TORGU-862821 format. One record per atom (N, C-alpha, C): x, y, z; residue in three letters; atom name; residue number from 1. Coordinates in nm, 2 decimals, m for minus. Layout:
BEGIN
X  Y  Z  ALA  CA  NUM
...
END
This chain:
BEGIN
m10.03  2.35  m4.39  MET  N  1
m9.91  2.29  m4.34  MET  CA  1
m9.93  2.28  m4.19  MET  C  1
m9.87  2.18  m4.13  LYS  N  2
m9.88  2.15  m3.99  LYS  CA  2
m9.74  2.14  m3.93  LYS  C  2
m9.72  2.20  m3.81  PRO  N  3
m9.59  2.18  m3.75  PRO  CA  3
m9.57  2.04  m3.70  PRO  C  3
m9.45  1.98  m3.71  ILE  N  4
m9.43  1.84  m3.67  ILE  CA  4
m9.31  1.83  m3.57  ILE  C  4
m9.31  1.73  m3.49  LYS  N  5
m9.20  1.70  m3.41  LYS  CA  5
m9.08  1.65  m3.49  LYS  C  5
m8.96  1.68  m3.45  PHE  N  6
m8.84  1.64  m3.52  PHE  CA  6
m8.73  1.60  m3.42  PHE  C  6
m8.63  1.53  m3.47  ASP  N  7
m8.52  1.48  m3.39  ASP  CA  7
m8.45  1.58  m3.31  ASP  C  7
m8.42  1.70  m3.36  ASP  N  8
m8.34  1.80  m3.30  ASP  CA  8
m8.43  1.90  m3.21  ASP  C  8
m8.55  1.87  m3.20  GLN  N  9
m8.64  1.95  m3.12  GLN  CA  9
m8.59  1.95  m2.97  GLN  C  9
m8.59  2.07  m2.91  ASN  N  10
m8.55  2.07  m2.77  ASN  CA  10
m8.64  2.16  m2.68  ASN  C  10
m8.75  2.21  m2.74  PHE  N  11
m8.84  2.30  m2.67  PHE  CA  11
m8.98  2.30  m2.75  PHE  C  11
m9.09  2.33  m2.68  THR  N  12
m9.22  2.35  m2.74  THR  CA  12
m9.27  2.48  m2.70  THR  C  12
m9.31  2.56  m2.80  LEU  N  13
m9.37  2.69  m2.78  LEU  CA  13
m9.52  2.67  m2.77  LEU  C  13
m9.59  2.73  m2.68  THR  N  14
m9.73  2.72  m2.67  THR  CA  14
m9.80  2.86  m2.70  THR  C  14
m9.91  2.85  m2.77  ALA  N  15
m9.98  2.98  m2.81  ALA  CA  15
m10.05  3.04  m2.69  ALA  C  15
m10.06  3.17  m2.69  PRO  N  16
m10.15  3.23  m2.58  PRO  CA  16
m10.29  3.19  m2.60  PRO  C  16
m10.37  3.19  m2.49  ILE  N  17
m10.51  3.15  m2.49  ILE  CA  17
m10.59  3.23  m2.59  ILE  C  17
m10.55  3.36  m2.62  THR  N  18
m10.62  3.45  m2.71  THR  CA  18
m10.62  3.40  m2.85  THR  C  18
m10.53  3.31  m2.89  TYR  N  19
m10.52  3.25  m3.03  TYR  CA  19
m10.57  3.11  m3.03  TYR  C  19
m10.70  3.10  m3.04  GLU  N  20
m10.77  2.97  m3.04  GLU  CA  20
m10.73  2.88  m3.15  GLU  C  20
m10.69  2.94  m3.27  ASP  N  21
m10.66  2.86  m3.39  ASP  CA  21
m10.51  2.82  m3.39  ASP  C  21
m10.43  2.85  m3.29  CYS  N  22
m10.29  2.81  m3.28  CYS  CA  22
m10.27  2.70  m3.18  CYS  C  22
m10.18  2.61  m3.21  GLY  N  23
m10.15  2.50  m3.12  GLY  CA  23
m10.00  2.51  m3.08  GLY  C  23
m9.95  2.40  m3.02  SER  N  24
m9.81  2.40  m2.98  SER  CA  24
m9.72  2.39  m3.10  SER  C  24
m9.60  2.44  m3.08  LEU  N  25
m9.50  2.45  m3.19  LEU  CA  25
m9.37  2.38  m3.14  LEU  C  25
m9.34  2.26  m3.19  PRO  N  26
m9.21  2.20  m3.16  PRO  CA  26
m9.10  2.28  m3.22  PRO  C  26
m9.00  2.31  m3.15  VAL  N  27
m8.89  2.39  m3.20  VAL  CA  27
m8.75  2.35  m3.15  VAL  C  27
m8.65  2.39  m3.22  HIS  N  28
m8.51  2.38  m3.17  HIS  CA  28
m8.47  2.52  m3.14  HIS  C  28
m8.43  2.55  m3.01  LYS  N  29
m8.39  2.68  m2.97  LYS  CA  29
m8.24  2.69  m2.95  LYS  C  29
m8.18  2.79  m3.00  THR  N  30
m8.04  2.83  m2.97  THR  CA  30
m8.04  2.97  m2.91  THR  C  30
m7.93  3.02  m2.89  GLY  N  31
m7.92  3.16  m2.84  GLY  CA  31
m7.97  3.26  m2.94  GLY  C  31
m7.97  3.23  m3.07  LEU  N  32
m8.01  3.33  m3.17  LEU  CA  32
m8.13  3.29  m3.25  LEU  C  32
m8.15  3.16  m3.27  ASP  N  33
m8.25  3.11  m3.36  ASP  CA  33
m8.36  3.02  m3.29  ASP  C  33
m8.47  3.02  m3.35  ILE  N  34
m8.58  2.92  m3.32  ILE  CA  34
m8.62  2.86  m3.45  ILE  C  34
m8.60  2.72  m3.46  VAL  N  35
m8.63  2.65  m3.59  VAL  CA  35
m8.74  2.56  m3.56  VAL  C  35
m8.84  2.56  m3.66  SER  N  36
m8.95  2.46  m3.65  SER  CA  36
m8.96  2.39  m3.78  SER  C  36
m9.02  2.27  m3.78  CYS  N  37
m9.04  2.19  m3.90  CYS  CA  37
m9.19  2.17  m3.93  CYS  C  37
m9.22  2.19  m4.06  TRP  N  38
m9.36  2.19  m4.10  TRP  CA  38
m9.38  2.08  m4.21  TRP  C  38
m9.49  2.01  m4.21  LYS  N  39
m9.52  1.91  m4.31  LYS  CA  39
m9.63  1.95  m4.40  LYS  C  39
m9.61  1.94  m4.53  MET  N  40
m9.72  1.98  m4.63  MET  CA  40
m9.81  1.86  m4.65  MET  C  40
m9.94  1.89  m4.66  SER  N  41
m10.03  1.79  m4.71  SER  CA  41
m10.01  1.76  m4.85  SER  C  41
m10.07  1.65  m4.90  PHE  N  42
m10.06  1.62  m5.04  PHE  CA  42
m10.10  1.73  m5.13  PHE  C  42
m10.22  1.79  m5.10  ARG  N  43
m10.27  1.90  m5.17  ARG  CA  43
m10.18  2.02  m5.18  ARG  C  43
m10.12  2.05  m5.06  GLU  N  44
m10.02  2.16  m5.05  GLU  CA  44
m9.89  2.13  m5.13  GLU  C  44
m9.85  2.01  m5.14  ARG  N  45
m9.73  1.97  m5.22  ARG  CA  45
m9.76  1.99  m5.37  ARG  C  45
m9.88  1.95  m5.41  ILE  N  46
m9.92  1.97  m5.55  ILE  CA  46
m9.92  2.12  m5.58  ILE  C  46
m9.98  2.20  m5.49  ALA  N  47
m9.99  2.35  m5.51  ALA  CA  47
m9.85  2.41  m5.52  ALA  C  47
m9.76  2.36  m5.43  ALA  N  48
m9.62  2.42  m5.43  ALA  CA  48
m9.56  2.38  m5.56  ALA  C  48
m9.58  2.26  m5.62  LEU  N  49
m9.52  2.22  m5.74  LEU  CA  49
m9.57  2.31  m5.86  LEU  C  49
m9.70  2.33  m5.86  PHE  N  50
m9.76  2.41  m5.97  PHE  CA  50
m9.73  2.56  m5.96  PHE  C  50
m9.75  2.61  m5.84  PHE  N  51
m9.74  2.76  m5.82  PHE  CA  51
m9.60  2.81  m5.77  PHE  C  51
m9.52  2.72  m5.71  GLY  N  52
m9.39  2.75  m5.66  GLY  CA  52
m9.38  2.86  m5.56  GLY  C  52
m9.49  2.87  m5.48  LYS  N  53
m9.49  2.98  m5.38  LYS  CA  53
m9.52  2.92  m5.24  LYS  C  53
m9.47  2.98  m5.14  ALA  N  54
m9.51  2.95  m5.00  ALA  CA  54
m9.54  3.09  m4.93  ALA  C  54
m9.65  3.09  m4.86  TRP  N  55
m9.69  3.22  m4.79  TRP  CA  55
m9.66  3.20  m4.65  TRP  C  55
m9.60  3.30  m4.58  ILE  N  56
m9.57  3.30  m4.44  ILE  CA  56
m9.65  3.40  m4.37  ILE  C  56
m9.72  3.36  m4.27  SER  N  57
m9.80  3.46  m4.19  SER  CA  57
m9.75  3.45  m4.04  SER  C  57
m9.71  3.56  m3.99  ILE  N  58
m9.66  3.56  m3.85  ILE  CA  58
m9.74  3.66  m3.77  ILE  C  58
m9.79  3.62  m3.66  ARG  N  59
m9.86  3.72  m3.57  ARG  CA  59
m9.76  3.79  m3.49  ARG  C  59
m9.74  3.91  m3.52  ALA  N  60
m9.63  3.99  m3.45  ALA  CA  60
m9.68  4.12  m3.41  ALA  C  60
m9.61  4.19  m3.33  GLY  N  61
m9.65  4.33  m3.29  GLY  CA  61
m9.61  4.43  m3.39  GLY  C  61
m9.53  4.53  m3.35  ARG  N  62
m9.49  4.63  m3.44  ARG  CA  62
m9.37  4.60  m3.53  ARG  C  62
m9.30  4.49  m3.51  THR  N  63
m9.19  4.45  m3.59  THR  CA  63
m9.21  4.31  m3.64  THR  C  63
m9.15  4.28  m3.75  HIS  N  64
m9.15  4.15  m3.81  HIS  CA  64
m9.02  4.08  m3.79  HIS  C  64
m9.01  3.97  m3.72  PRO  N  65
m8.88  3.91  m3.70  PRO  CA  65
m8.82  3.85  m3.83  PRO  C  65
m8.69  3.85  m3.84  PRO  N  66
m8.63  3.79  m3.96  PRO  CA  66
m8.67  3.64  m3.96  PRO  C  66
m8.70  3.59  m4.08  ILE  N  67
m8.73  3.45  m4.10  ILE  CA  67
m8.65  3.39  m4.22  ILE  C  67
m8.65  3.26  m4.22  TYR  N  68
m8.58  3.19  m4.33  TYR  CA  68
m8.67  3.07  m4.36  TYR  C  68
m8.70  3.05  m4.49  VAL  N  69
m8.79  2.94  m4.53  VAL  CA  69
m8.70  2.85  m4.62  VAL  C  69
m8.71  2.72  m4.60  SER  N  70
m8.64  2.63  m4.70  SER  CA  70
m8.71  2.50  m4.71  SER  C  70
m8.68  2.42  m4.81  CYS  N  71
m8.74  2.29  m4.83  CYS  CA  71
m8.63  2.19  m4.84  CYS  C  71
m8.56  2.16  m4.73  GLU  N  72
m8.45  2.07  m4.73  GLU  CA  72
m8.49  1.95  m4.65  GLU  C  72
m8.41  1.84  m4.66  LYS  N  73
m8.44  1.72  m4.58  LYS  CA  73
m8.42  1.75  m4.44  LYS  C  73
m8.32  1.83  m4.40  THR  N  74
m8.30  1.87  m4.26  THR  CA  74
m8.24  2.01  m4.26  THR  C  74
m8.27  2.09  m4.16  PHE  N  75
m8.21  2.22  m4.14  PHE  CA  75
m8.07  2.21  m4.08  PHE  C  75
m8.05  2.10  m4.01  PHE  N  76
m7.93  2.08  m3.93  PHE  CA  76
m7.83  2.00  m4.00  PHE  C  76
m7.71  2.05  m4.00  GLU  N  77
m7.60  1.97  m4.07  GLU  CA  77
m7.55  1.87  m3.97  GLU  C  77
m7.54  1.75  m4.02  LYS  N  78
m7.49  1.64  m3.94  LYS  CA  78
m7.35  1.61  m3.97  LYS  C  78
m7.27  1.57  m3.87  ASP  N  79
m7.13  1.53  m3.90  ASP  CA  79
m7.14  1.39  m3.97  ASP  C  79
m7.03  1.36  m4.03  LYS  N  80
m7.02  1.23  m4.11  LYS  CA  80
m7.04  1.11  m4.02  LYS  C  80
m7.01  1.12  m3.90  ASP  N  81
m7.03  1.00  m3.81  ASP  CA  81
m7.17  0.99  m3.75  ASP  C  81
m7.25  1.10  m3.75  GLY  N  82
m7.38  1.10  m3.69  GLY  CA  82
m7.49  1.12  m3.78  GLY  C  82
END
């Protein structure tokens, strides 16, 4: 999966130089949450269909931050006019 830009993005996180395999991460930041959007390749979509699993790997220190994973059209609820 690759992180992608999205309409509600309002910030970009950059990886420390020590993580050569990490790139920029487009996100939407609020006071409590950071939301990112990821796009599956065709192969990953087929694997998700057959195996029904998504693996999450987070480089963290001594604690693991709470996370939420979903496969929705959008994370953000839009009002009926917008």
